[in-house]
C-alpha positions in Angstrom: 208.0 128.0 -135.1 207.9 130.4 -132.1 210.2 133.4 -131.5 210.4 134.7 -127.9 212.3 137.3 -125.8 212.2 138.0 -122.1 209.8 141.0 -121.5 212.3 142.3 -118.9 215.3 142.2 -121.1 216.4 145.7 -122.4 216.4 146.1 -126.2 219.8 145.4 -127.7 221.9 148.3 -129.0 221.5 149.3 -132.6 225.0 147.9 -133.5 224.1 144.6 -132.1 220.9 144.5 -134.1 222.8 145.3 -137.3 225.3 142.6 -136.5 222.7 140.0 -135.7 220.9 140.9 -139.0 224.2 140.5 -140.8 224.8 137.1 -139.2 221.3 136.0 -140.1 221.7 137.1 -143.7 225.1 135.2 -143.9 223.5 132.1 -142.5 220.6 132.2 -144.9 222.8 133.0 -147.9 225.1 130.1 -147.2 222.3 127.5 -146.8 222.3 124.9 -149.6 218.4 125.1 -149.7 216.4 128.0 -151.1 214.7 129.9 -148.3 212.1 132.7 -148.0 210.5 134.5 -145.1 207.2 136.4 -145.6 205.6 138.5 -142.9 202.0 138.3 -141.7 200.9 140.4 -144.7 202.7 138.0 -147.1 205.4 140.5 -147.9 208.9 139.2 -148.5 211.4 140.0 -145.7 214.3 137.5 -146.0 215.5 135.3 -148.9 218.6 133.8 -150.5 219.8 133.1 -154.0 218.4 129.6 -153.8 214.9 131.0 -153.9 215.5 132.8 -157.2 217.0 129.6 -158.7 214.2 127.3 -157.5 211.3 129.6 -158.7 213.2 131.0 -161.7 212.6 134.6 -160.5 214.3 137.6 -162.2 216.5 139.3 -159.6 214.8 142.7 -160.1 211.4 141.2 -159.0 212.8 140.1 -155.6 213.1 142.8 -153.0 212.2 143.5 -149.4 208.4 144.0 -149.2 207.7 142.2 -152.5 204.2 140.6 -152.4 203.8 136.9 -152.3 201.2 137.1 -155.0 203.5 139.1 -157.3 206.3 136.6 -157.0 204.2 133.5 -157.7 202.6 135.3 -160.6 205.9 134.9 -162.5 206.0 131.0 -162.5 202.2 130.9 -162.9 202.4 132.9 -166.1 204.9 130.3 -167.4 202.4 127.6 -166.8 204.3 125.9 -164.0 201.2 125.4 -161.9 199.3 123.6 -164.7 196.9 124.7 -167.4 194.2 127.4 -166.8 194.1 131.0 -166.0 197.4 132.1 -164.3 195.5 134.6 -162.2 193.2 131.9 -160.9 196.3 129.9 -159.8 197.7 133.1 -158.1 194.4 133.6 -156.2 194.2 129.9 -155.2 197.8 129.7 -154.0 197.6 133.1 -152.2 194.5 132.0 -150.4 196.3 128.8 -149.2 199.3 130.9 -148.1 197.0 133.2 -146.1 196.0 130.2 -143.9 199.6 130.1 -142.7 199.5 126.3 -142.3 202.5 124.0 -142.2 203.0 122.0 -145.4 205.5 119.6 -147.1 205.4 118.5 -150.7 207.5 117.7 -153.7 207.5 119.9 -156.8 209.1 119.3 -160.2 209.9 122.2 -162.5 209.7 122.1 -166.3 213.5 121.8 -166.4 213.3 118.5 -164.6 214.7 119.5 -161.2 212.7 118.3 -158.2 212.5 120.1 -154.9 211.1 119.3 -151.4 209.1 122.3 -150.3 208.6 122.6 -146.5 206.9 125.6 -144.8 205.7 126.5 -141.3 204.3 129.6 -139.7 206.4 131.9 -137.5 205.0 133.0 -134.1 206.3 135.5 -131.6 204.7 134.4 -128.4 201.1 133.8 -129.4 201.2 136.2 -132.3 201.6 135.1 -135.9 204.4 137.1 -137.5 205.0 135.4 -140.8 205.9 132.2 -142.6 209.2 130.5 -143.5 209.6 128.1 -146.5 212.7 126.0 -147.5 213.3 124.4 -150.9 215.6 121.4 -150.9 217.0 119.9 -154.2 216.2 116.2 -154.2 216.8 115.6 -158.0 219.8 113.3 -157.5 217.9 111.2 -154.9 215.1 110.7 -157.4 217.5 109.8 -160.1 219.2 107.3 -157.9 215.9 105.6 -157.1 215.2 105.3 -160.8 218.6 103.8 -161.5 218.2 101.2 -158.8 214.8 100.1 -160.2 216.4 99.8 -163.7 219.3 97.8 -162.4 217.0 95.4 -160.6 214.9 94.9 -163.7 218.0 94.3 -165.8 219.4 91.7 -163.3 216.0 89.9 -163.2 215.9 89.7 -167.0 219.4 88.3 -167.2 218.8 85.7 -164.5 215.5 84.6 -166.1 217.1 84.3 -169.5 219.7 81.7 -168.3 218.5 78.2 -169.3 219.9 76.6 -166.2 218.6 76.9 -162.6 220.4 79.8 -160.8 220.4 80.7 -157.1 222.2 83.4 -155.1 222.5 83.0 -151.4 223.8 85.8 -149.0 226.6 85.4 -146.6 224.2 84.5 -143.9 222.9 81.6 -146.1 219.5 83.2 -146.9 218.2 83.1 -150.5 218.5 86.5 -152.2 217.3 85.6 -155.7 216.7 82.7 -158.1 215.0 82.2 -161.4 211.9 80.2 -162.3 213.9 77.3 -163.5 215.4 76.9 -160.0 211.9 76.1 -158.6 211.0 73.9 -161.5 214.2 71.9 -161.8 214.6 71.2 -158.1 210.9 70.7 -157.6 210.5 73.1 -154.7 207.2 74.5 -153.4 206.8 78.3 -154.1 207.3 79.3 -150.4 210.8 77.8 -150.4 211.9 80.0 -153.3 211.0 83.4 -151.9 213.8 85.8 -151.1 214.9 85.5 -147.5 214.3 81.8 -147.2 217.1 80.1 -145.2 219.0 77.5 -147.1 218.6 75.2 -144.0 214.8 75.0 -144.8 215.7 73.8 -148.3 218.1 71.2 -146.9 215.5 69.9 -144.5 212.9 69.7 -147.2 215.2 67.7 -149.4 216.4 65.5 -146.6 212.9 64.5 -145.7 212.0 63.5 -149.2 215.2 61.4 -149.6 217.2 63.7 -152.0 220.5 63.0 -150.2 219.9 59.2 -149.7 219.4 57.4 -146.4 220.7 58.7 -143.1 219.8 60.8 -140.1 218.1 64.0 -141.2 219.8 66.2 -138.6 223.3 64.8 -139.4 222.8 65.4 -143.1 221.5 68.9 -142.6 224.2 70.0 -140.3 226.9 68.6 -142.6 225.4 70.6 -145.5 225.1 73.7 -143.4 228.8 73.5 -142.5 229.7 73.6 -146.2 227.2 76.4 -146.8 228.6 78.6 -144.1 232.1 78.1 -145.5 231.5 78.0 -149.3 234.1 77.1 -151.8 234.1 76.5 -155.5 232.6 73.2 -156.4 231.4 71.2 -159.4 229.7 67.9 -158.9 226.7 65.9 -160.0 223.7 64.6 -158.0 221.1 62.1 -159.0 217.7 62.8 -157.7 215.3 60.1 -156.5 213.3 60.5 -159.7 216.4 59.6 -161.7 217.2 63.1 -162.9 220.9 64.0 -162.8 221.9 67.5 -162.0 225.3 69.1 -162.6 225.8 71.5 -159.7 228.4 74.2 -160.1 229.0 76.8 -157.4 231.3 79.7 -156.6 231.6 81.9 -153.5 231.3 85.7 -154.0 234.1 88.1 -152.7 231.6 90.0 -150.6 230.1 86.8 -149.1 227.5 84.4 -150.2 227.6 82.1 -153.2 226.1 81.5 -156.6 225.0 78.0 -157.8 224.0 76.9 -161.2 222.1 73.6 -161.7 221.9 72.0 -165.1 219.8 69.0 -165.9 222.3 66.6 -167.6 220.1 63.4 -167.2 219.8 62.7 -170.9 223.4 63.4 -171.6 224.6 61.0 -168.9 222.2 58.2 -169.9 223.3 58.6 -173.5 227.0 58.4 -172.5 226.4 55.2 -170.5 224.6 53.5 -173.4 227.4 54.5 -175.7 230.0 52.8 -173.4 228.0 49.6 -173.4 227.8 49.1 -177.2 230.8 48.6 -179.4 228.7 49.8 -182.4 228.1 53.1 -180.6 231.9 53.2 -179.8 232.7 53.3 -183.5 230.2 56.1 -184.2 230.0 58.2 -181.1 231.1 61.9 -181.4 232.8 61.6 -178.1 236.5 60.6 -178.1 237.1 57.3 -176.4 240.6 56.2 -175.4 241.5 52.9 -173.9 244.8 52.8 -171.9 246.6 50.2 -169.8 247.1 50.6 -166.1 250.1 52.9 -166.8 247.8 55.1 -168.9 249.6 54.1 -172.2 247.2 54.4 -175.1 245.9 51.0 -176.5 243.2 52.2 -178.9 241.2 55.3 -179.9 237.9 55.6 -181.6 237.3 57.6 -184.9 235.9 60.5 -182.9 239.3 60.9 -181.2 241.1 61.0 -184.5 238.6 63.6 -185.8 239.1 65.6 -182.6 242.9 65.6 -182.6 243.8 64.8 -186.2 246.1 62.0 -184.9 245.7 58.6 -186.4 245.7 55.5 -184.1 249.2 54.4 -185.0 250.6 57.8 -184.1 249.2 57.5 -180.5 249.5 53.8 -179.7 252.0 53.3 -176.9 252.1 57.0 -175.9 250.9 58.1 -172.5 247.5 59.7 -172.6 248.9 62.7 -170.7 251.0 63.7 -173.7 247.8 64.3 -175.6 246.3 66.5 -172.8 247.1 69.9 -171.4 246.4 70.2 -167.7 245.0 73.5 -166.5 246.9 75.5 -163.9 246.4 73.9 -160.5 246.0 70.4 -162.1 248.8 67.9 -161.5 249.5 64.6 -163.4 250.6 62.8 -160.2 247.5 63.9 -158.3 245.2 62.9 -161.1 246.8 59.4 -161.3 246.6 59.1 -157.5 242.9 59.9 -157.5 242.3 57.4 -160.3 244.2 54.7 -158.4 242.3 55.4 -155.2 238.8 56.1 -156.5 238.8 54.3 -159.8 237.2 57.3 -161.6 237.7 60.9 -162.4 235.7 63.6 -164.2 236.4 67.2 -165.1 237.5 69.5 -167.8 240.8 69.2 -169.7 242.3 70.5 -172.9 243.2 68.2 -175.8 246.2 69.0 -178.1 245.4 69.1 -181.8 248.0 67.9 -184.3 248.2 71.4 -185.9 249.2 72.9 -182.5 245.8 74.2 -181.5 243.8 72.9 -178.6 240.1 72.4 -177.7 238.4 72.0 -174.3 236.9 68.6 -173.5 234.7 67.3 -170.7 236.7 64.3 -169.5 235.5 61.2 -167.6 237.9 58.4 -166.7 236.8 55.0 -165.4 239.0 52.1 -164.3 238.2 48.6 -165.5 239.6 46.0 -163.1 240.7 42.5 -164.1 237.7 40.2 -163.2 240.0 37.4 -162.0 242.7 39.2 -160.1 240.7 42.3 -159.2 243.8 44.4 -160.1 243.5 47.5 -162.4 243.7 46.4 -166.0 242.5 49.3 -168.2 241.3 52.8 -168.1 238.6 54.2 -170.3 238.9 57.9 -171.1 235.9 59.6 -172.6 236.5 63.0 -174.1 233.5 65.2 -175.1 234.2 68.3 -177.1 232.7 71.2 -175.0 233.8 74.0 -177.3 230.3 75.2 -177.9 229.4 75.0 -174.2 232.6 76.8 -173.3 231.8 79.5 -175.9 228.3 79.7 -174.5 229.7 80.1 -171.0 232.2 82.7 -172.3 229.3 84.6 -173.9 227.3 84.3 -170.7 230.2 85.5 -168.7 230.8 88.3 -171.1 227.1 89.3 -170.9 227.2 89.1 -167.1 230.4 91.1 -166.8 229.8 93.7 -169.6 227.8 96.9 -169.6 225.5 96.5 -172.6 225.3 100.2 -173.4 229.0 101.1 -173.4 230.8 97.8 -173.8 232.8 98.6 -170.7 233.2 96.0 -167.8 230.3 96.3 -165.3 230.2 96.1 -161.5 230.6 92.3 -161.4 233.7 92.5 -163.6 235.0 95.3 -161.5 234.8 93.2 -158.3 236.5 90.3 -160.1 239.3 92.5 -161.3 239.8 93.9 -157.9 240.0 90.4 -156.5 242.9 89.8 -159.0 244.7 93.2 -158.5 244.7 93.6 -154.7 246.5 90.3 -153.8 249.3 91.3 -156.3 249.4 94.8 -154.8 249.8 93.3 -151.3 252.5 90.9 -152.4 254.5 93.6 -154.3 253.5 96.5 -151.9 252.0 98.5 -154.7 249.6 101.4 -154.3 246.3 101.1 -156.2 244.1 104.1 -156.9 240.3 103.8 -157.1 238.6 106.6 -158.9 234.8 106.9 -158.6 233.4 109.2 -161.3 229.9 110.7 -161.6 228.8 112.9 -164.5 227.5 116.4 -163.6 224.2 117.5 -165.3 223.7 114.1 -166.8 220.1 113.8 -165.5 219.2 117.2 -167.0 220.5 116.1 -170.4 218.8 112.7 -170.1 215.5 114.1 -169.0 215.3 117.1 -171.4 216.8 115.6 -174.6 215.8 112.0 -174.1 217.4 108.7 -173.2 218.8 108.1 -176.7 220.9 111.3 -176.4 221.8 110.4 -172.9 223.0 107.0 -174.1 225.1 108.6 -176.8 226.7 110.8 -174.2 227.6 107.8 -172.0 229.1 105.9 -174.9 231.3 108.8 -175.8 232.4 109.3 -172.2 233.3 105.6 -172.1 235.4 106.0 -175.2 237.2 109.0 -173.9 238.0 107.4 -170.6 239.2 104.2 -172.3 241.6 106.2 -174.5 243.3 108.2 -171.8 244.2 105.4 -169.4 247.2 102.9 -169.5 246.8 99.4 -170.9 247.1 98.0 -167.3 244.4 100.3 -166.0 240.8 99.3 -165.8 237.7 101.3 -166.7 234.1 100.1 -165.7 230.6 101.6 -165.8 228.8 100.4 -162.7 225.4 102.0 -163.5 223.7 105.2 -164.6 226.3 107.9 -165.1 228.8 106.3 -162.6 232.2 105.1 -163.8 235.1 103.6 -162.0 238.8 103.7 -163.0 241.4 101.4 -161.3 245.0 102.5 -161.5 247.3 99.7 -160.3 250.9 100.1 -159.3 251.0 103.9 -159.0 254.0 105.6 -157.3 252.0 108.1 -155.3 248.6 109.7 -155.0 249.9 112.4 -157.3 249.7 109.9 -160.2 246.0 109.5 -159.5 245.6 113.3 -159.4 247.3 113.5 -162.8 244.9 111.0 -164.3 241.9 112.8 -162.6 243.0 116.0 -164.3 243.3 114.3 -167.6 239.7 112.9 -167.2 238.5 116.4 -166.4 240.2 117.8 -169.4 239.0 115.0 -171.7 235.4 115.7 -170.7 235.7 119.4 -170.9 235.3 119.5 -174.7 231.7 119.3 -176.1 230.3 116.0 -177.1 228.7 116.2 -180.5 225.6 114.1 -181.4 223.5 114.2 -184.5 221.5 117.2 -183.4 223.0 118.4 -180.1 226.2 119.8 -178.6 226.4 118.3 -175.1 228.5 119.6 -172.2 229.2 117.6 -169.0 231.9 117.4 -166.4 233.0 114.9 -163.8 232.9 114.8 -160.0 235.7 112.4 -159.0 236.4 110.7 -155.7 239.7 109.0 -155.2 240.7 106.4 -152.6 244.2 104.7 -152.3 244.9 101.1 -151.5 246.1 100.2 -148.9 246.1 103.7 -147.3 242.3 104.2 -147.4 241.1 100.6 -147.0 242.3 97.0 -146.8 239.9 95.4 -149.2 237.9 96.1 -152.3 234.6 96.9 -150.6 236.2 99.6 -148.4 238.2 101.4 -151.0 235.3 101.4 -153.4 233.0 102.7 -150.7 235.5 105.4 -149.7 236.0 106.5 -153.3 232.2 106.8 -153.5 232.2 108.9 -150.4 235.0 111.1 -151.8 233.0 111.6 -155.0 230.0 113.0 -153.0 232.6 115.3 -151.3 233.7 116.5 -154.7 230.1 117.3 -155.7 229.6 119.2 -152.5 232.8 121.1 -153.3 231.3 122.5 -156.5 231.5 119.6 -159.0 233.9 119.4 -161.9 236.8 118.5 -159.6 238.4 115.6 -157.8 238.7 114.9 -154.1 240.7 112.4 -152.1 239.0 110.4 -149.4 239.3 111.7 -145.8 238.7 109.5 -142.8 236.2 111.9 -141.2 233.8 111.2 -144.1 233.1 107.9 -142.5 232.6 109.1 -138.9 228.8 108.5 -139.0 229.3 105.0 -140.6 231.8 104.1 -137.9 229.4 105.2 -135.2 226.8 102.9 -136.7 229.2 99.9 -136.9 230.3 100.6 -133.3 226.7 100.4 -132.1 225.9 97.3 -134.2 229.0 95.4 -133.0 228.1 96.0 -129.3 224.4 95.5 -129.8 224.9 92.0 -131.1 226.0 90.9 -127.6 223.7 93.0 -125.6 221.0 90.3 -125.0 223.5 87.5 -124.3 225.3 89.7 -121.8 222.2 90.8 -120.0 222.7 94.5 -120.8 219.1 95.1 -121.8 216.3 95.7 -119.3 212.8 97.1 -119.3 211.3 100.2 -117.8 207.5 100.5 -117.5 205.5 103.7 -117.9 202.1 103.5 -116.3 199.0 104.3 -118.3 195.9 105.9 -116.7 192.2 106.4 -117.1 191.8 110.0 -118.2 188.7 110.6 -116.0 189.8 109.4 -112.6 193.6 109.0 -113.1 193.4 105.3 -112.1 196.3 103.1 -113.5 195.0 100.7 -116.2 198.2 99.4 -117.6 201.9 99.9 -118.4 204.0 100.3 -121.6 207.2 98.3 -121.7 210.2 100.4 -122.8 213.5 98.8 -123.6 216.7 100.3 -122.1 220.4 99.5 -122.8 222.9 99.8 -120.1 226.4 99.2 -121.6 229.1 98.2 -119.0 231.5 100.9 -120.2 229.4 103.4 -122.1 226.5 103.6 -119.6 223.0 104.2 -120.7 222.7 104.2 -124.6 219.7 106.1 -125.9 217.1 104.1 -127.8 217.4 106.9 -130.5 220.9 105.6 -131.1 220.5 101.8 -131.1 216.8 101.2 -132.2 217.5 102.5 -135.8 220.6 100.3 -136.1 218.6 97.3 -134.8 215.9 98.0 -137.4 218.4 98.2 -140.2 220.4 95.1 -139.3 217.5 92.9 -138.3 218.7 92.7 -134.7 215.3 94.2 -133.8 213.8 90.7 -134.2 215.8 89.3 -131.3 215.4 92.4 -129.2 211.7 92.4 -129.9 211.3 88.8 -128.9 213.2 89.4 -125.7 211.0 92.4 -124.8 207.8 90.5 -125.5 208.8 87.5 -123.4 210.2 89.6 -120.5 207.2 91.9 -120.4 204.7 89.0 -120.3 206.7 87.2 -117.6 207.0 90.4 -115.5 203.2 91.2 -115.6 202.3 87.6 -114.8 204.7 87.8 -111.8 203.2 91.0 -110.6 199.7 89.6 -110.8 200.8 86.5 -108.9 202.2 88.8 -106.3 198.9 90.5 -105.7 198.6 93.2 -108.3 195.1 93.7 -109.8 195.2 92.4 -113.4 196.0 95.1 -116.0 197.4 95.2 -119.5 201.1 95.5 -120.5 201.7 97.2 -123.9 204.7 96.1 -126.0 206.0 97.9 -129.1 206.2 95.9 -132.4 208.5 96.9 -135.2 207.8 96.7 -138.9 210.4 93.9 -139.3 208.8 91.8 -136.6 205.4 92.2 -138.2 206.8 91.0 -141.5 208.0 87.7 -139.9 206.0 84.7 -141.0 206.2 83.2 -137.4 205.3 86.4 -135.5 201.9 85.2 -134.4 203.4 81.9 -133.2 206.1 84.0 -131.3 203.3 85.9 -129.5 201.4 82.7 -128.7 204.6 81.2 -127.3 205.3 84.2 -125.0 201.7 84.0 -123.6 201.9 80.3 -123.1 205.3 80.4 -121.4 204.4 83.3 -119.1 200.8 82.1 -118.4 199.7 85.7 -119.0 196.0 85.9 -120.2 196.0 87.1 -123.8 193.6 90.1 -123.1 196.3 91.6 -120.8 198.8 91.9 -123.6 198.5 94.9 -126.0 200.7 95.1 -129.1 201.5 98.7 -130.2 202.1 98.9 -133.9 203.1 102.0 -135.8 200.7 103.0 -138.6 203.6 103.2 -141.1 204.5 99.6 -140.5 201.0 98.3 -141.1 200.7 100.5 -144.2 203.8 98.9 -145.8 201.5 96.0 -146.8 198.0 96.6 -145.5 196.4 93.5 -146.9 199.0 91.2 -145.3 198.9 93.3 -142.1 195.2 92.9 -141.9 195.5 89.1 -141.9 198.2 89.1 -139.2 196.2 91.5 -137.0 193.1 89.4 -137.4 195.0 86.3 -136.2 196.3 88.2 -133.2 192.9 89.5 -132.5 191.4 86.0 -132.5 194.1 85.0 -130.0 192.5 87.6 -127.6 195.5 90.1 -127.8 194.5 93.8 -127.9 196.0 96.0 -130.6 196.9 99.7 -130.7 198.1 101.9 -133.6 201.0 103.8 -132.1 202.2 107.3 -133.2 198.8 107.8 -135.0 198.9 110.9 -137.3 202.6 110.8 -138.1 202.4 108.2 -140.9 200.2 107.9 -144.0 197.2 105.7 -143.0 194.4 105.1 -145.4 191.1 105.4 -143.6 189.8 102.7 -146.0 192.2 100.3 -144.4 192.1 101.7 -140.9 188.4 100.8 -140.5 189.3 97.2 -141.6 192.1 96.7 -139.1 190.9 94.8 -136.0 192.4 97.3 -133.5 191.3 98.4 -130.1 193.2 101.7 -129.5 194.5 104.7 -131.4 197.5 106.3 -129.7 197.9 110.0 -130.3 201.6 110.9 -130.8 203.3 113.1 -128.3 204.2 115.6 -131.0 200.5 116.6 -131.2 200.1 116.6 -127.4 203.1 118.7 -126.5 201.8 121.9 -127.9 198.1 121.3 -127.7 197.6 124.2 -125.3 199.0 126.7 -127.8 198.9 125.3 -131.3 195.4 125.2 -132.8 196.6 122.8 -135.5 197.9 120.3 -133.0 194.7 120.7 -131.0 192.6 120.1 -134.1 194.5 117.0 -135.0 194.3 115.5 -131.4 190.6 116.2 -131.1 189.9 115.0 -134.6 191.7 111.7 -133.8 189.6 111.3 -130.7 186.4 111.8 -132.7 187.6 109.5 -135.5 188.5 106.7 -133.1 185.2 106.9 -131.2 183.3 106.8 -134.5 185.1 103.6 -135.3 184.4 102.1 -131.9 188.0 102.5 -130.7 189.5 103.9 -127.5 192.1 106.7 -127.6 195.2 107.0 -125.5 197.4 110.1 -125.6 201.1 109.9 -124.8 203.5 112.6 -123.6 201.0 114.3 -121.3 203.1 116.6 -119.1 200.8 119.4 -117.8 197.4 119.7 -116.1 196.2 121.9 -119.0 197.0 119.2 -121.5 195.1 116.6 -119.4 192.1 118.9 -118.9 191.8 119.6 -122.7 192.1 115.9 -123.6 189.7 114.8 -120.9 187.2 117.5 -121.9 187.2 116.2 -125.4 186.6 112.6 -124.6 190.1 111.1 -124.5 189.9 107.8 -122.8 193.4 107.2 -121.5 196.7 109.0 -121.0 200.3 108.5 -120.2 203.2 110.9 -119.6 205.4 112.6 -117.0 202.5 114.5 -115.4 201.3 111.2 -113.9 204.4 109.0 -113.9 207.8 108.7 -115.5 209.0 105.3 -116.8 210.0 103.2 -113.8 212.1 100.1 -113.3 210.3 96.9 -112.6 210.5 97.1 -108.8 209.5 100.7 -108.7 206.6 100.1 -111.2 205.2 97.3 -109.2 205.4 99.3 -106.0 203.7 102.3 -107.7 200.9 100.2 -109.2 200.4 98.2 -106.1 200.0 101.3 -104.0 197.5 102.8 -106.4 195.2 99.7 -106.3 194.0 97.7 -103.3 193.5 94.1 -104.3 189.9 92.9 -104.3 
């Protein structure tokens, strides 16, 4: 950090200096982070209360001029820097501080809080005048990461414990998760059951091996895709070519996508068919069998039907079978008879009335038996299978899936199901519904210091207190960690929600007694109101969550209502995403090209393709705004493909127009690199454009290749074998492992502009840049520096062996026509 003042400016008046110091102290004091400023002698000059809290310093030890070594001696004496002599730690840390080097690391104190510690030297002109350090509390972020990992593990365990095959597809029909039984039962190869696999790939695989019977593959697949894109609840059976019969039950999810359960019912079906063929089995089968005439009047029943209903044969003969059955809501006797008349069969679930007034669920299958002479319907065979145990198992499974195991409260899934029931009623009756998102303050401290068992007891007691204070029509759920949600349907006004929030705060204000501890916690509550704050479940839940964080920021142990401005940043992202989805189709994207030069003679040796977005109404939209959104949404794949193909075609066109062959560099995102077909995409771009492979350079950030270095090595080796050159972009800003770097088949290291911009003045930046050049040359790589804007920067880089440069000093990014003219003028064709 550099402080500067015009040498010609007169010194400010004493009053102004005092006022400026007062302003500075007010700013520092109000910052949420701890902050300290030491001078060049490591004496304390500026600090705030956060510093005392983070380091646990007694107030009397912190004063203007306090020595750095005296202050760190306090936590050192408490053993916070590890075992060993505290004075040795003080000497070591003081020696590091005297280097005045920028640093950034995480530190966890014995109390369990974690802080991000960031420091950098202060300069006034070229003179070092001190060091500033900030301490940011990241405890909650760490806790959230732990909670997400735990939820993922729990979900995986539940899914794998289900005996049937289970799959979950997202709204865009890509596989999100499945269990091992899914691959085994449907006999899929492993690559088709990986998350992210399109369901269309599965349909095509099945169609090719005859799973759907004869017919044109494309017609079958498109028909299935139409149903997948517009899912509805379904329950049907499918017989595989190997004879296995699968019961397939699916249901769409409120937020999009659908869940499907596949059960192997082969043996059950074969057994049922054999029972129907043998009269002997008819008399002993546990399934109820009822023969009726064509008007569905009962002609006979088997002993199992009597056992099932307690009705004897003579009590039912002549009665319509529908008098014995209870149809579920949505089922209709006339519709059922019409289906039987049209199709000759029906299957599903019904309820059979018992003589004592009770009922039991039955799986029902009805088949029509036609008169062999006239061909007219003569009889119907009703087969009733008691599915009480299966329904109980499904209820147990449903209870497990919708219940929080620790507290017994409904979980997130149950919450979404309940909202799907409440909100339609609220729209119909014009009710207001309050959504309260509750987070426990200090829970992590209790959980970390006293143990998970004590934390679990606290959560159970909180669940009990919340359940006791709400109405019978209200709904309380735990959605993970220390987060709870309360739904208040049919409230008169937001004041009703505020009243309940006050009761919640009061209910949790009294201590919670465990076997050995008296625990204290408080809630931060966010409230959103339907329909004022959102038209659907996702929005009001998200807005209540946003309001909860607002409550925490307001000092905890309080409630806050949602305010629309909280979502400003989210709205901006959605605004960009919505327009970006049409940018390619509407020809709003174009490429600029920034020339790259030989550092020695300044001769152009290539260009870097840079994507630009010109919106028809908003004008030029900065890549800093739309590239992160494209990365997050996956649109970067389409944009990246367009950039790759356009850049290859443009360079090939320039060469055909007389330009000396030179390379074109294209940036590749982490998402593109993870695509299984990325190498094929590059090969197709080269083939289509007729550009020689050695003239294409792919620039890949070091952070993207380090996400999965083993897989990245394989991809880069394939690209290298194609003849494409490879560069590591923004080198030094990520976390490369030199052990992997030497294995990557790359040609260039690209020094990030952040190290070049201050290379004339900052010795650290200069050391990093020169060290990168030496490292690259030792590995047989060339180095290109970006962001070169001054002659001094170029001279320093060139003197230390930098091979190539690009930046405003030699050329700004140019549009295609201007770039061709510039390059053509710089080189006379041979």
